[in-house]
C-alpha angles and dihedrals in degrees: 000000000000114000130208092205131019116192117196128194133180090225136021106271095030092099095045092049095043103042110354095127092048090053092047090053094047091050090050087054090056101262121145109233133187135185130213119193112200095204138016091239090244094158093058114126094226126053123351139261095267091052092048090051089058093044091050090055090050091052090048091055093047093053095040095239114181096215138001128184138169123225091204092220114165111277111239094003109057113121138216091240138125096276095053093040093053092048089055092044087059091055094045091051091045096054099028097208119194091208129032122196118195145167126304116281090231127022149144095261113069092219093062101066089034092054090043093058093041092056093043092051092046090052090056095044091048089069096055111104095206093063106090120205135167125221110259091227106046106011091240117147113260130228119234115264130180120186115237093229139022116194129180122219122215122250133167100343121067097243115179107250124231089209137002126217117218103236097168109152094024103074093093091055090050092050092049090053094045094050091050081084090077094164092063103049139071121285121171093224097043117126093193120108119275114253131184093263096041093066123102088235091063092043090055092044091066089068100037092048089053089049092050093048088049090050090057091061099033099255136106099258138007143175120214130218137184126217136211094207132035116278108235126212130188094225143352089263089068088072114084 
């Protein structure tokens, strides 16, 4: 299955929170989108890995994602090293995405910038012809593949975006997918510990951040991204 867009997150729910509305819009436009979760989020204070597996599948169905898989790297302790890079290279070559979206380059959770750099490095290595990998499914040798673009979504920290996607009309779909992770978010009768994302303040911030990003580009809602390389356009009229 070749993908147009592959979104990668260190934990289940990272992708939905960071770029869920963008993915919903791209899918509505006919793009084939996949998600890779690097870990099962087993160190999370609330819920457990099995619960988050179920919630991730619910979110997948809500957004209309074509494929979702979990690398089962160790939450909190995975490394940006050869082993983890090669495992991701196999997936990039398998799905051949044109665009890869990944974690924020800087963030509160240590796995987010670490995952960001890991994915970015794997995307580069995936294009090198002298790195040999076999497809995880059939053991066949894989061809090199390098995505055309690697973009980083924005998470906890208010990083200044390099560009903003107009996601007006898709915020409700994003929120539905995000709140499929019921174990992670605020409930008035919950006896689980309070975490930064389980507060009502954070829950509300998902909407007001989208509104603020939209304000920056003169639309109702937006999602911001940063880039490692310049974004090229054919003409000034490509900029809206």
